[in-house]
Steps between C-alpha positions, in 0.01 A plus 500: 500500500143377505530440875508879555133520408412234755537742792242761388269220383526326837444833673186563295362156580574547870333843505194355325483214753540730803238741365256218430557367849419844643172502307397144584589508869168642635187285479270779380526798262646804669583866441821698530537715697274327756369841610379595150146618422423144393319308639243768437342657807133413530232765475197547721352173616634303204703192572659501151573730208339465156792517257459545123786380280475682165666315211534543125512136385437148627829364647608840642387380842723192483810644334520820701271518805508158667705615804247778563202268462644236733598757761160670508320164505713390794383808692135423435427779253245444222653525152302590188645512150393704200683417177447771240529273195472140385859505375369431152800627298556148362133404480510296822290734712231256611760236581708747700192613692436146620869457582483807722218344702706180537809694610295694754364172635857388575548830686175446696316792337134405433380529140220734606766748613666507157369722220642480146391779268478504121440863409540591133719796597725290725643233274835332566790622289820703497345741251175542694452825690265458796282788614598602853160643586329180391741295713423723798125463448515120468715475810261721695215262409694218667580717801132573558395142431740344752540791745870513418726707724843401362636475144818325382620545141797574273723804527553746213747269320289188546782255585555393138429835337190360327281801404186326631662464844600865495153611397349308792725695736398832346134400519533432873690826549216685328247326725693604812538857377128533434402338831739666743230512767441127467625254758708294254862405551709395197833323465711444189737215414847652457669429166862387526794542266595198292777385737276499806206366302685182406698453823243261648514478881826697514312830477355449848802676653470818293119505505488469878765774538315738268166430668649565844673825406242652265329822607194392301265233640651186352534134590647176369261204509681167499362176356632217713330247269632575147350173377158666533603741224594208274168327572300813424690579180477138383121540505545738206578210269476704180770733635719244678769492230873458555594868534226563758617197694846658509349836595317356798810317618736799479264792555524674837120551476464128571665546837405851614301811414602854583185708551495877517203708608357712217 
């Protein structure tokens, strides 16, 4: 009777292969639907946008946001990163800081456009409660420094549910609420349920459908070079353990990002 299980297994492998082929077929990162708000419209006489990616820990950019980074880079936009902590929960903060710079180098983000903070009130940990007003203030400093007009960050669940990720979202929401007259556009990375999260490239079909039919501004950014995610995450050597290797291989965030306008 073991042969009965061969049919669904073969079907799953075929679906994975077809989905991966759909992702890899273009030669450059792309968005679904093609008519989405991304690539971002330019403003005034600017030739590019200044985009600020707001993270909680080193390696967030590689594990979760690589499709967004590669897409925006391919369109010529300037990407800046502010990481709100060293990721020092295990005492490896200084090592992880340097690993973030190395990962960003693989993603073609200059070190001078990456800021890693180490505020005493923003320390890495599941039990740490981060002050939303402080997060908003620190983000605003980066906005003014780099003339940022677009923010990309976590949504209210924070992909993994990590409280630091969620606090970053609430900090950005507070910033937007208090600066409603400002000319800042913000997008959040949509958290997926566990089945979609670990479906790898297969989720491209549902993500593209949802993005196309949503009444909210939303898009699906597709990474046609998943190996770039592996290269970036491998730069975080202290974190590149077996379960994260599996995560990167099976996570849909390796292959695509669903962004929703805040």
